[in-house]
PQR file with spaces between the fields and no chain letter, atoms N, CA, C, O and H, PARSE charges and radii, in Angstrom:
ATOM       1  N    MET     1     118.666   55.588  137.137 -0.4000 1.5000
ATOM       2  CA   MET     1     120.094   55.665  137.391 -0.0000 2.0000
ATOM       3  C    MET     1     120.366   56.826  138.337  0.5500 1.7000
ATOM       4  O    MET     1     119.662   57.836  138.325 -0.5500 1.4000
ATOM       5  N    LYS     2     121.360   56.671  139.124 -0.4000 1.5000
ATOM       6  CA   LYS     2     121.787   57.746  140.014 -0.0000 2.0000
ATOM       7  C    LYS     2     123.268   58.028  139.762  0.5500 1.7000
ATOM       8  O    LYS     2     124.063   57.112  139.549 -0.5500 1.4000
ATOM       9  H    LYS     2     121.932   55.851  139.134  0.4000 1.0000
ATOM      10  N    PHE     3     123.618   59.304  139.792 -0.4000 1.5000
ATOM      11  CA   PHE     3     125.004   59.720  139.615 -0.0000 2.0000
ATOM      12  C    PHE     3     125.370   60.676  140.740  0.5500 1.7000
ATOM      13  O    PHE     3     124.534   61.439  141.224 -0.5500 1.4000
ATOM      14  H    PHE     3     122.972   60.048  139.965  0.4000 1.0000
ATOM      15  N    ARG     4     126.619   60.623  141.141 -0.4000 1.5000
ATOM      16  CA   ARG     4     127.089   61.529  142.197 -0.0000 2.0000
ATOM      17  C    ARG     4     127.339   62.909  141.603  0.5500 1.7000
ATOM      18  O    ARG     4     128.004   63.054  140.578 -0.5500 1.4000
ATOM      19  H    ARG     4     127.298   60.003  140.748  0.4000 1.0000
ATOM      20  N    ALA     5     126.786   63.922  142.276 -0.4000 1.5000
ATOM      21  CA   ALA     5     126.964   65.306  141.844 -0.0000 2.0000
ATOM      22  C    ALA     5     127.639   66.098  142.952  0.5500 1.7000
ATOM      23  O    ALA     5     127.275   65.985  144.123 -0.5500 1.4000
ATOM      24  H    ALA     5     126.245   63.804  143.109  0.4000 1.0000
ATOM      25  N    VAL     6     128.616   66.892  142.574 -0.4000 1.5000
ATOM      26  CA   VAL     6     129.239   67.846  143.494 -0.0000 2.0000
ATOM      27  C    VAL     6     128.631   69.198  143.152  0.5500 1.7000
ATOM      28  O    VAL     6     128.747   69.669  142.020 -0.5500 1.4000
ATOM      29  H    VAL     6     128.911   66.984  141.623  0.4000 1.0000
ATOM      30  N    ILE     7     127.976   69.828  144.141 -0.4000 1.5000
ATOM      31  CA   ILE     7     127.363   71.134  143.893 -0.0000 2.0000
ATOM      32  C    ILE     7     127.764   72.096  144.999  0.5500 1.7000
ATOM      33  O    ILE     7     128.007   71.689  146.136 -0.5500 1.4000
ATOM      34  H    ILE     7     127.882   69.445  145.060  0.4000 1.0000
ATOM      35  N    LYS     8     127.831   73.376  144.653 -0.4000 1.5000
ATOM      36  CA   LYS     8     128.120   74.385  145.667 -0.0000 2.0000
ATOM      37  C    LYS     8     127.677   75.752  145.168  0.5500 1.7000
ATOM      38  O    LYS     8     127.571   76.000  143.967 -0.5500 1.4000
ATOM      39  H    LYS     8     127.634   73.707  143.730  0.4000 1.0000
ATOM      40  N    GLN     9     127.423   76.623  146.124 -0.4000 1.5000
ATOM      41  CA   GLN     9     127.065   77.990  145.771 -0.0000 2.0000
ATOM      42  C    GLN     9     128.338   78.827  145.763  0.5500 1.7000
ATOM      43  O    GLN     9     129.145   78.758  146.690 -0.5500 1.4000
ATOM      44  H    GLN     9     127.509   76.422  147.099  0.4000 1.0000
ATOM      45  N    SER    10     128.505   79.612  144.714 -0.4000 1.5000
ATOM      46  CA   SER    10     129.658   80.489  144.573 -0.0000 2.0000
ATOM      47  C    SER    10     129.133   81.874  144.226  0.5500 1.7000
ATOM      48  O    SER    10     128.712   82.128  143.098 -0.5500 1.4000
ATOM      49  H    SER    10     127.849   79.668  143.962  0.4000 1.0000
ATOM      50  N    ASP    11     129.164   82.754  145.198 -0.4000 1.5000
ATOM      51  CA   ASP    11     128.572   84.086  145.060 -0.0000 2.0000
ATOM      52  C    ASP    11     127.090   83.929  144.710  0.5500 1.7000
ATOM      53  O    ASP    11     126.343   83.308  145.467 -0.5500 1.4000
ATOM      54  H    ASP    11     129.506   82.547  146.114  0.4000 1.0000
ATOM      55  N    ASP    12     126.658   84.480  143.581 -0.4000 1.5000
ATOM      56  CA   ASP    12     125.244   84.418  143.205 -0.0000 2.0000
ATOM      57  C    ASP    12     124.899   83.217  142.333  0.5500 1.7000
ATOM      58  O    ASP    12     123.771   83.108  141.852 -0.5500 1.4000
ATOM      59  H    ASP    12     127.265   84.984  142.966  0.4000 1.0000
ATOM      60  N    TRP    13     125.842   82.326  142.126 -0.4000 1.5000
ATOM      61  CA   TRP    13     125.639   81.195  141.223 -0.0000 2.0000
ATOM      62  C    TRP    13     125.735   79.873  141.967  0.5500 1.7000
ATOM      63  O    TRP    13     126.412   79.767  142.989 -0.5500 1.4000
ATOM      64  H    TRP    13     126.758   82.415  142.516  0.4000 1.0000
ATOM      65  N    TRP    14     125.048   78.871  141.440 -0.4000 1.5000
ATOM      66  CA   TRP    14     125.234   77.487  141.865 -0.0000 2.0000
ATOM      67  C    TRP    14     126.023   76.798  140.760  0.5500 1.7000
ATOM      68  O    TRP    14     125.677   76.916  139.584 -0.5500 1.4000
ATOM      69  H    TRP    14     124.498   78.957  140.610  0.4000 1.0000
ATOM      70  N    ILE    15     127.077   76.081  141.127 -0.4000 1.5000
ATOM      71  CA   ILE    15     127.891   75.352  140.151 -0.0000 2.0000
ATOM      72  C    ILE    15     127.950   73.885  140.559  0.5500 1.7000
ATOM      73  O    ILE    15     127.830   73.554  141.739 -0.5500 1.4000
ATOM      74  H    ILE    15     127.358   75.985  142.082  0.4000 1.0000
ATOM      75  N    GLY    16     128.133   73.012  139.579 -0.4000 1.5000
ATOM      76  CA   GLY    16     128.205   71.595  139.914 -0.0000 2.0000
ATOM      77  C    GLY    16     128.655   70.760  138.741  0.5500 1.7000
ATOM      78  O    GLY    16     128.698   71.225  137.601 -0.5500 1.4000
ATOM      79  H    GLY    16     128.231   73.281  138.620  0.4000 1.0000
ATOM      80  N    TRP    17     128.990   69.515  139.040 -0.4000 1.5000
ATOM      81  CA   TRP    17     129.424   68.564  138.019 -0.0000 2.0000
ATOM      82  C    TRP    17     129.118   67.165  138.504  0.5500 1.7000
ATOM      83  O    TRP    17     128.968   66.918  139.700 -0.5500 1.4000
ATOM      84  H    TRP    17     128.955   69.137  139.965  0.4000 1.0000
ATOM      85  N    LEU    18     129.029   66.251  137.546 -0.4000 1.5000
ATOM      86  CA   LEU    18     128.780   64.849  137.869 -0.0000 2.0000
ATOM      87  C    LEU    18     130.111   64.113  137.935  0.5500 1.7000
ATOM      88  O    LEU    18     130.873   64.098  136.968 -0.5500 1.4000
ATOM      89  H    LEU    18     129.150   66.452  136.574  0.4000 1.0000
ATOM      90  N    VAL    19     130.376   63.519  139.056 -0.4000 1.5000
ATOM      91  CA   VAL    19     131.629   62.796  139.273 -0.0000 2.0000
ATOM      92  C    VAL    19     131.722   61.601  138.320  0.5500 1.7000
ATOM      93  O    VAL    19     132.796   61.297  137.801 -0.5500 1.4000
ATOM      94  H    VAL    19     129.757   63.531  139.842  0.4000 1.0000
ATOM      95  N    ASP    20     130.594   60.931  138.095 -0.4000 1.5000
ATOM      96  CA   ASP    20     130.591   59.693  137.327 -0.0000 2.0000
ATOM      97  C    ASP    20     130.478   59.893  135.817  0.5500 1.7000
ATOM      98  O    ASP    20     130.645   58.943  135.052 -0.5500 1.4000
ATOM      99  H    ASP    20     129.722   61.179  138.517  0.4000 1.0000
ATOM     100  N    LEU    21     130.198   61.117  135.386 -0.4000 1.5000
ATOM     101  CA   LEU    21     130.112   61.416  133.954 -0.0000 2.0000
ATOM     102  C    LEU    21     130.968   62.648  133.665  0.5500 1.7000
ATOM     103  O    LEU    21     130.441   63.758  133.582 -0.5500 1.4000
ATOM     104  H    LEU    21     130.062   61.889  136.007  0.4000 1.0000
ATOM     105  N    PRO    22     132.278   62.467  133.510 -0.5600 1.5000
ATOM     106  CA   PRO    22     133.144   63.609  133.246  0.2800 2.0000
ATOM     107  C    PRO    22     132.652   64.399  132.034  0.5500 1.7000
ATOM     108  O    PRO    22     132.280   63.822  131.012 -0.5500 1.4000
ATOM     109  N    GLY    23     132.655   65.696  132.159 -0.4000 1.5000
ATOM     110  CA   GLY    23     132.189   66.563  131.089 -0.0000 2.0000
ATOM     111  C    GLY    23     130.794   67.100  131.316  0.5500 1.7000
ATOM     112  O    GLY    23     130.378   68.050  130.652 -0.5500 1.4000
ATOM     113  H    GLY    23     132.957   66.165  132.990  0.4000 1.0000
ATOM     114  N    VAL    24     130.056   66.496  132.260 -0.4000 1.5000
ATOM     115  CA   VAL    24     128.726   67.016  132.579 -0.0000 2.0000
ATOM     116  C    VAL    24     128.888   67.979  133.751  0.5500 1.7000
ATOM     117  O    VAL    24     129.143   67.571  134.885 -0.5500 1.4000
ATOM     118  H    VAL    24     130.394   65.725  132.799  0.4000 1.0000
ATOM     119  N    ASN    25     128.735   69.267  133.449 -0.4000 1.5000
ATOM     120  CA   ASN    25     128.831   70.298  134.478 -0.0000 2.0000
ATOM     121  C    ASN    25     127.872   71.422  134.117  0.5500 1.7000
ATOM     122  O    ASN    25     127.420   71.523  132.976 -0.5500 1.4000
ATOM     123  H    ASN    25     128.528   69.598  132.528  0.4000 1.0000
ATOM     124  N    ALA    26     127.568   72.264  135.097 -0.4000 1.5000
ATOM     125  CA   ALA    26     126.600   73.335  134.845 -0.0000 2.0000
ATOM     126  C    ALA    26     126.801   74.464  135.842  0.5500 1.7000
ATOM     127  O    ALA    26     127.464   74.317  136.869 -0.5500 1.4000
ATOM     128  H    ALA    26     127.936   72.181  136.023  0.4000 1.0000
ATOM     129  N    GLN    27     126.204   75.592  135.499 -0.4000 1.5000
ATOM     130  CA   GLN    27     126.193   76.778  136.358 -0.0000 2.0000
ATOM     131  C    GLN    27     124.827   77.426  136.189  0.5500 1.7000
ATOM     132  O    GLN    27     124.422   77.734  135.068 -0.5500 1.4000
ATOM     133  H    GLN    27     125.666   75.711  134.666  0.4000 1.0000
ATOM     134  N    GLU    28     124.118   77.635  137.284 -0.4000 1.5000
ATOM     135  CA   GLU    28     122.778   78.210  137.229 -0.0000 2.0000
ATOM     136  C    GLU    28     122.567   79.149  138.421  0.5500 1.7000
ATOM     137  O    GLU    28     123.357   79.158  139.365 -0.5500 1.4000
ATOM     138  H    GLU    28     124.448   77.385  138.195  0.4000 1.0000
ATOM     139  N    LYS    29     121.509   79.923  138.362 -0.4000 1.5000
ATOM     140  CA   LYS    29     121.201   80.890  139.420 -0.0000 2.0000
ATOM     141  C    LYS    29     120.582   80.240  140.658  0.5500 1.7000
ATOM     142  O    LYS    29     120.724   80.767  141.761 -0.5500 1.4000
ATOM     143  H    LYS    29     120.867   79.916  137.595  0.4000 1.0000
ATOM     144  N    THR    30     119.896   79.100  140.492 -0.4000 1.5000
ATOM     145  CA   THR    30     119.297   78.432  141.650 -0.0000 2.0000
ATOM     146  C    THR    30     119.762   76.983  141.710  0.5500 1.7000
ATOM     147  O    THR    30     120.186   76.412  140.705 -0.5500 1.4000
ATOM     148  H    THR    30     119.781   78.672  139.595  0.4000 1.0000
ATOM     149  N    LYS    31     119.676   76.404  142.889 -0.4000 1.5000
ATOM     150  CA   LYS    31     120.048   75.005  143.081 -0.0000 2.0000
ATOM     151  C    LYS    31     119.155   74.096  142.237  0.5500 1.7000
ATOM     152  O    LYS    31     119.633   73.138  141.630 -0.5500 1.4000
ATOM     153  H    LYS    31     119.331   76.868  143.705  0.4000 1.0000
ATOM     154  N    GLU    32     117.862   74.399  142.203 -0.4000 1.5000
ATOM     155  CA   GLU    32     116.923   73.577  141.441 -0.0000 2.0000
ATOM     156  C    GLU    32     117.254   73.610  139.946  0.5500 1.7000
ATOM     157  O    GLU    32     117.216   72.575  139.280 -0.5500 1.4000
ATOM     158  H    GLU    32     117.474   75.177  142.697  0.4000 1.0000
ATOM     159  N    GLU    33     117.579   74.800  139.417 -0.4000 1.5000
ATOM     160  CA   GLU    33     117.958   74.917  138.005 -0.0000 2.0000
ATOM     161  C    GLU    33     119.255   74.169  137.724  0.5500 1.7000
ATOM     162  O    GLU    33     119.407   73.556  136.667 -0.5500 1.4000
ATOM     163  H    GLU    33     117.610   75.640  139.959  0.4000 1.0000
ATOM     164  N    LEU    34     120.184   74.219  138.666 -0.4000 1.5000
ATOM     165  CA   LEU    34     121.453   73.502  138.504 -0.0000 2.0000
ATOM     166  C    LEU    34     121.210   71.999  138.412  0.5500 1.7000
ATOM     167  O    LEU    34     121.730   71.340  137.512 -0.5500 1.4000
ATOM     168  H    LEU    34     120.060   74.717  139.524  0.4000 1.0000
ATOM     169  N    LEU    35     120.425   71.458  139.333 -0.4000 1.5000
ATOM     170  CA   LEU    35     120.159   70.018  139.328 -0.0000 2.0000
ATOM     171  C    LEU    35     119.458   69.602  138.039  0.5500 1.7000
ATOM     172  O    LEU    35     119.749   68.536  137.497 -0.5500 1.4000
ATOM     173  H    LEU    35     120.002   71.993  140.064  0.4000 1.0000
ATOM     174  N    GLU    36     118.542   70.426  137.543 -0.4000 1.5000
ATOM     175  CA   GLU    36     117.869   70.126  136.279 -0.0000 2.0000
ATOM     176  C    GLU    36     118.870   70.158  135.123  0.5500 1.7000
ATOM     177  O    GLU    36     118.826   69.283  134.258 -0.5500 1.4000
ATOM     178  H    GLU    36     118.306   71.292  137.984  0.4000 1.0000
ATOM     179  N    SER    37     119.761   71.135  135.087 -0.4000 1.5000
ATOM     180  CA   SER    37     120.771   71.217  134.025 -0.0000 2.0000
ATOM     181  C    SER    37     121.699   70.013  134.056  0.5500 1.7000
ATOM     182  O    SER    37     122.066   69.491  133.003 -0.5500 1.4000
ATOM     183  H    SER    37     119.796   71.845  135.789  0.4000 1.0000
ATOM     184  N    LEU    38     122.081   69.565  135.239 -0.4000 1.5000
ATOM     185  CA   LEU    38     122.934   68.375  135.359 -0.0000 2.0000
ATOM     186  C    LEU    38     122.182   67.135  134.867  0.5500 1.7000
ATOM     187  O    LEU    38     122.768   66.284  134.197 -0.5500 1.4000
ATOM     188  H    LEU    38     121.783   69.989  136.095  0.4000 1.0000
ATOM     189  N    ARG    39     120.897   67.026  135.191 -0.4000 1.5000
ATOM     190  CA   ARG    39     120.095   65.890  134.742 -0.0000 2.0000
ATOM     191  C    ARG    39     120.022   65.874  133.211  0.5500 1.7000
ATOM     192  O    ARG    39     120.208   64.830  132.587 -0.5500 1.4000
ATOM     193  H    ARG    39     120.421   67.717  135.735  0.4000 1.0000
ATOM     194  N    ILE    40     119.753   67.032  132.617 -0.4000 1.5000
ATOM     195  CA   ILE    40     119.672   67.131  131.151 -0.0000 2.0000
ATOM     196  C    ILE    40     121.025   66.805  130.519  0.5500 1.7000
ATOM     197  O    ILE    40     121.086   66.105  129.509 -0.5500 1.4000
ATOM     198  H    ILE    40     119.602   67.881  133.125  0.4000 1.0000
ATOM     199  N    GLY    41     122.110   67.311  131.110 -0.4000 1.5000
ATOM     200  CA   GLY    41     123.451   67.014  130.603 -0.0000 2.0000
ATOM     201  C    GLY    41     123.757   65.526  130.640  0.5500 1.7000
ATOM     202  O    GLY    41     124.357   64.988  129.709 -0.5500 1.4000
ATOM     203  H    GLY    41     122.061   67.880  131.931  0.4000 1.0000
ATOM     204  N    ALA    42     123.341   64.854  131.724 -0.4000 1.5000
ATOM     205  CA   ALA    42     123.562   63.409  131.836 -0.0000 2.0000
ATOM     206  C    ALA    42     122.753   62.666  130.777  0.5500 1.7000
ATOM     207  O    ALA    42     123.260   61.742  130.141 -0.5500 1.4000
ATOM     208  H    ALA    42     122.854   65.291  132.480  0.4000 1.0000
ATOM     209  N    GLU    43     121.494   63.069  130.586 -0.4000 1.5000
ATOM     210  CA   GLU    43     120.674   62.423  129.555 -0.0000 2.0000
ATOM     211  C    GLU    43     121.299   62.587  128.177  0.5500 1.7000
ATOM     212  O    GLU    43     121.361   61.632  127.403 -0.5500 1.4000
ATOM     213  H    GLU    43     121.083   63.820  131.102  0.4000 1.0000
ATOM     214  N    ASP    44     121.761   63.792  127.869 -0.4000 1.5000
ATOM     215  CA   ASP    44     122.389   64.045  126.570 -0.0000 2.0000
ATOM     216  C    ASP    44     123.658   63.208  126.398  0.5500 1.7000
ATOM     217  O    ASP    44     123.880   62.625  125.337 -0.5500 1.4000
ATOM     218  H    ASP    44     121.710   64.568  128.498  0.4000 1.0000
ATOM     219  N    MET    45     124.487   63.149  127.437 -0.4000 1.5000
ATOM     220  CA   MET    45     125.731   62.386  127.358 -0.0000 2.0000
ATOM     221  C    MET    45     125.436   60.902  127.135  0.5500 1.7000
ATOM     222  O    MET    45     126.088   60.253  126.318 -0.5500 1.4000
ATOM     223  H    MET    45     124.307   63.623  128.299  0.4000 1.0000
ATOM     224  N    LEU    46     124.464   60.373  127.857 -0.4000 1.5000
ATOM     225  CA   LEU    46     124.158   58.945  127.751 -0.0000 2.0000
ATOM     226  C    LEU    46     123.477   58.601  126.427  0.5500 1.7000
ATOM     227  O    LEU    46     123.538   57.453  125.987 -0.5500 1.4000
ATOM     228  H    LEU    46     123.934   60.901  128.521  0.4000 1.0000
ATOM     229  N    ALA    47     122.839   59.564  125.792 -0.4000 1.5000
ATOM     230  CA   ALA    47     122.167   59.324  124.513 -0.0000 2.0000
ATOM     231  C    ALA    47     123.113   59.471  123.319  0.5500 1.7000
ATOM     232  O    ALA    47     122.741   59.136  122.194 -0.5500 1.4000
ATOM     233  H    ALA    47     122.790   60.496  126.149  0.4000 1.0000
ATOM     234  N    THR    48     124.326   59.965  123.550 -0.4000 1.5000
ATOM     235  CA   THR    48     125.278   60.181  122.467 -0.0000 2.0000
ATOM     236  C    THR    48     125.802   58.847  121.943  0.5500 1.7000
ATOM     237  O    THR    48     126.252   57.997  122.712 -0.5500 1.4000
ATOM     238  H    THR    48     124.628   60.237  124.464  0.4000 1.0000
ATOM     239  N    GLU    49     125.737   58.677  120.632 -0.4000 1.5000
ATOM     240  CA   GLU    49     126.269   57.454  120.036 -0.0000 2.0000
ATOM     241  C    GLU    49     127.784   57.430  120.145  0.5500 1.7000
ATOM     242  O    GLU    49     128.441   58.464  120.020 -0.5500 1.4000
ATOM     243  H    GLU    49     125.371   59.367  120.008  0.4000 1.0000
ATOM     244  N    ILE    50     128.326   56.259  120.375 -0.4000 1.5000
ATOM     245  CA   ILE    50     129.768   56.091  120.513 -0.0000 2.0000
ATOM     246  C    ILE    50     130.275   55.351  119.281  0.5500 1.7000
ATOM     247  O    ILE    50     129.887   54.206  119.048 -0.5500 1.4000
ATOM     248  H    ILE    50     127.792   55.419  120.477  0.4000 1.0000
ATOM     249  N    PRO    51     131.136   55.987  118.490 -0.5600 1.5000
ATOM     250  CA   PRO    51     131.645   55.299  117.295  0.2800 2.0000
ATOM     251  C    PRO    51     132.605   54.163  117.695  0.5500 1.7000
ATOM     252  O    PRO    51     133.331   54.253  118.686 -0.5500 1.4000
ATOM     253  N    PHE    52     132.577   53.112  116.899 -0.4000 1.5000
ATOM     254  CA   PHE    52     133.452   51.969  117.164 -0.0000 2.0000
ATOM     255  C    PHE    52     134.408   51.752  116.013  0.5500 1.7000
ATOM     256  O    PHE    52     134.088   52.010  114.852 -0.5500 1.4000
ATOM     257  H    PHE    52     131.987   53.039  116.094  0.4000 1.0000
ATOM     258  N    GLU    53     135.561   51.283  116.353 -0.4000 1.5000
ATOM     259  CA   GLU    53     136.533   50.885  115.350 -0.0000 2.0000
ATOM     260  C    GLU    53     136.199   49.454  114.937  0.5500 1.7000
ATOM     261  O    GLU    53     135.608   48.708  115.717 -0.5500 1.4000
ATOM     262  H    GLU    53     135.821   51.074  117.295  0.4000 1.0000
ATOM     263  N    PRO    54     136.568   49.070  113.728 -0.5600 1.5000
ATOM     264  CA   PRO    54     136.309   47.693  113.305  0.2800 2.0000
ATOM     265  C    PRO    54     136.884   46.696  114.313  0.5500 1.7000
ATOM     266  O    PRO    54     137.996   46.866  114.813 -0.5500 1.4000
ATOM     267  N    GLU    55     136.121   45.682  114.591 -0.4000 1.5000
ATOM     268  CA   GLU    55     136.487   44.595  115.495 -0.0000 2.0000
ATOM     269  C    GLU    55     136.577   45.009  116.953  0.5500 1.7000
ATOM     270  O    GLU    55     136.991   44.206  117.789 -0.5500 1.4000
ATOM     271  H    GLU    55     135.218   45.544  114.185  0.4000 1.0000
ATOM     272  N    ALA    56     136.200   46.244  117.284 -0.4000 1.5000
ATOM     273  CA   ALA    56     136.178   46.652  118.691 -0.0000 2.0000
ATOM     274  C    ALA    56     134.947   46.065  119.369  0.5500 1.7000
ATOM     275  O    ALA    56     133.960   45.741  118.707 -0.5500 1.4000
ATOM     276  H    ALA    56     135.863   46.896  116.605  0.4000 1.0000
ATOM     277  N    GLN    57     135.008   45.932  120.671 -0.4000 1.5000
ATOM     278  CA   GLN    57     133.888   45.405  121.439 -0.0000 2.0000
ATOM     279  C    GLN    57     133.551   46.368  122.569  0.5500 1.7000
ATOM     280  O    GLN    57     134.424   47.044  123.113 -0.5500 1.4000
ATOM     281  H    GLN    57     135.809   46.194  121.209  0.4000 1.0000
ATOM     282  N    MET    58     132.276   46.416  122.908 -0.4000 1.5000
ATOM     283  CA   MET    58     131.870   47.154  124.100 -0.0000 2.0000
ATOM     284  C    MET    58     131.380   46.120  125.099  0.5500 1.7000
ATOM     285  O    MET    58     130.647   45.196  124.744 -0.5500 1.4000
ATOM     286  H    MET    58     131.566   45.867  122.466  0.4000 1.0000
ATOM     287  N    THR    59     131.781   46.278  126.325 -0.4000 1.5000
ATOM     288  CA   THR    59     131.373   45.348  127.361 -0.0000 2.0000
ATOM     289  C    THR    59     131.084   46.135  128.630  0.5500 1.7000
ATOM     290  O    THR    59     131.458   47.302  128.747 -0.5500 1.4000
ATOM     291  H    THR    59     132.376   47.029  126.613  0.4000 1.0000
ATOM     292  N    MET    60     130.437   45.506  129.550 -0.4000 1.5000
ATOM     293  CA   MET    60     130.142   46.111  130.848 -0.0000 2.0000
ATOM     294  C    MET    60     131.003   45.407  131.888  0.5500 1.7000
ATOM     295  O    MET    60     131.223   44.198  131.812 -0.5500 1.4000
ATOM     296  H    MET    60     130.134   44.558  129.455  0.4000 1.0000
ATOM     297  N    ILE    61     131.480   46.163  132.843 -0.4000 1.5000
ATOM     298  CA   ILE    61     132.193   45.567  133.969 -0.0000 2.0000
ATOM     299  C    ILE    61     131.461   45.964  135.241  0.5500 1.7000
ATOM     300  O    ILE    61     130.875   47.044  135.317 -0.5500 1.4000
ATOM     301  H    ILE    61     131.301   47.145  132.905  0.4000 1.0000
ATOM     302  N    GLU    62     131.495   45.109  136.215 -0.4000 1.5000
ATOM     303  CA   GLU    62     130.827   45.393  137.479 -0.0000 2.0000
ATOM     304  C    GLU    62     131.872   45.858  138.486  0.5500 1.7000
ATOM     305  O    GLU    62     132.930   45.248  138.641 -0.5500 1.4000
ATOM     306  H    GLU    62     131.971   44.232  136.153  0.4000 1.0000
ATOM     307  N    ILE    63     131.551   46.938  139.154 -0.4000 1.5000
ATOM     308  CA   ILE    63     132.437   47.497  140.168 -0.0000 2.0000
ATOM     309  C    ILE    63     131.646   47.538  141.467  0.5500 1.7000
ATOM     310  O    ILE    63     130.539   48.077  141.481 -0.5500 1.4000
ATOM     311  H    ILE    63     130.691   47.433  139.028  0.4000 1.0000
ATOM     312  N    PRO    64     132.169   46.990  142.558 -0.5600 1.5000
ATOM     313  CA   PRO    64     131.428   46.987  143.807  0.2800 2.0000
ATOM     314  C    PRO    64     131.201   48.404  144.324  0.5500 1.7000
ATOM     315  O    PRO    64     132.006   49.305  144.090 -0.5500 1.4000
ATOM     316  N    GLU    65     130.102   48.576  145.021 -0.4000 1.5000
ATOM     317  CA   GLU    65     129.817   49.861  145.653 -0.0000 2.0000
ATOM     318  C    GLU    65     130.932   50.189  146.642  0.5500 1.7000
ATOM     319  O    GLU    65     131.360   49.319  147.400 -0.5500 1.4000
ATOM     320  H    GLU    65     129.448   47.844  145.211  0.4000 1.0000
ATOM     321  N    PRO    66     131.405   51.434  146.643 -0.5600 1.5000
ATOM     322  CA   PRO    66     132.466   51.799  147.597  0.2800 2.0000
ATOM     323  C    PRO    66     131.897   51.909  149.009  0.5500 1.7000
ATOM     324  O    PRO    66     130.721   52.221  149.198 -0.5500 1.4000
ATOM     325  N    HIS    67     132.724   51.657  149.963 -0.4000 1.5000
ATOM     326  CA   HIS    67     132.358   51.819  151.363 -0.0000 2.0000
ATOM     327  C    HIS    67     132.999   53.114  151.836  0.5500 1.7000
ATOM     328  O    HIS    67     134.173   53.146  152.206 -0.5500 1.4000
ATOM     329  H    HIS    67     133.679   51.404  149.810  0.4000 1.0000
ATOM     330  N    TRP    68     132.202   54.186  151.817 -0.4000 1.5000
ATOM     331  CA   TRP    68     132.714   55.491  152.179 -0.0000 2.0000
ATOM     332  C    TRP    68     132.846   55.602  153.686  0.5500 1.7000
ATOM     333  O    TRP    68     131.982   55.146  154.435 -0.5500 1.4000
ATOM     334  H    TRP    68     131.249   54.160  151.516  0.4000 1.0000
ATOM     335  N    SER    69     133.905   56.196  154.106 -0.4000 1.5000
ATOM     336  CA   SER    69     134.067   56.473  155.537 -0.0000 2.0000
ATOM     337  C    SER    69     134.154   57.971  155.714  0.5500 1.7000
ATOM     338  O    SER    69     134.703   58.685  154.874 -0.5500 1.4000
ATOM     339  H    SER    69     134.606   56.566  153.497  0.4000 1.0000
ATOM     340  N    ARG    70     133.613   58.429  156.804 -0.4000 1.5000
ATOM     341  CA   ARG    70     133.655   59.864  157.091 -0.0000 2.0000
ATOM     342  C    ARG    70     134.949   60.176  157.840  0.5500 1.7000
ATOM     343  O    ARG    70     135.402   59.390  158.672 -0.5500 1.4000
ATOM     344  H    ARG    70     133.167   57.849  157.486  0.4000 1.0000
ATOM     345  N    PRO    71     135.537   61.333  157.534 -0.5600 1.5000
ATOM     346  CA   PRO    71     136.752   61.712  158.279  0.2800 2.0000
ATOM     347  C    PRO    71     136.407   61.968  159.750  0.5500 1.7000
ATOM     348  O    PRO    71     135.302   62.398  160.077 -0.5500 1.4000
ATOM     349  N    ALA    72     137.346   61.702  160.596 -0.4000 1.5000
ATOM     350  CA   ALA    72     137.145   61.917  162.037 -0.0000 2.0000
ATOM     351  C    ALA    72     136.949   63.424  162.292  0.5500 1.7000
ATOM     352  O    ALA    72     137.638   64.273  161.727 -0.5500 1.4000
ATOM     353  H    ALA    72     138.244   61.352  160.330  0.4000 1.0000
ATOM     354  N    GLU    73     135.995   63.704  163.152 -0.4000 1.5000
ATOM     355  CA   GLU    73     135.735   65.115  163.468 -0.0000 2.0000
ATOM     356  C    GLU    73     136.439   65.538  164.724  0.5500 1.7000
ATOM     357  O    GLU    73     136.328   66.693  165.135 -0.5500 1.4000
ATOM     358  H    GLU    73     135.435   63.015  163.611  0.4000 1.0000
């Protein structure tokens, strides 16, 4: 699986979050450590059991890949 990550350096720290998994974010001293923390956060989030209410259903929906355009320079 691949997820979109927004990452940036802020002073001495690297910070980032996963766009597709709200709540998965991290702050680390190196870019490599940040990416690893985001990967671990995504694994933990996806492994979390989701409680269901009686008679509720879980289903999958398909969403087409977006066609990103770059802003004019």
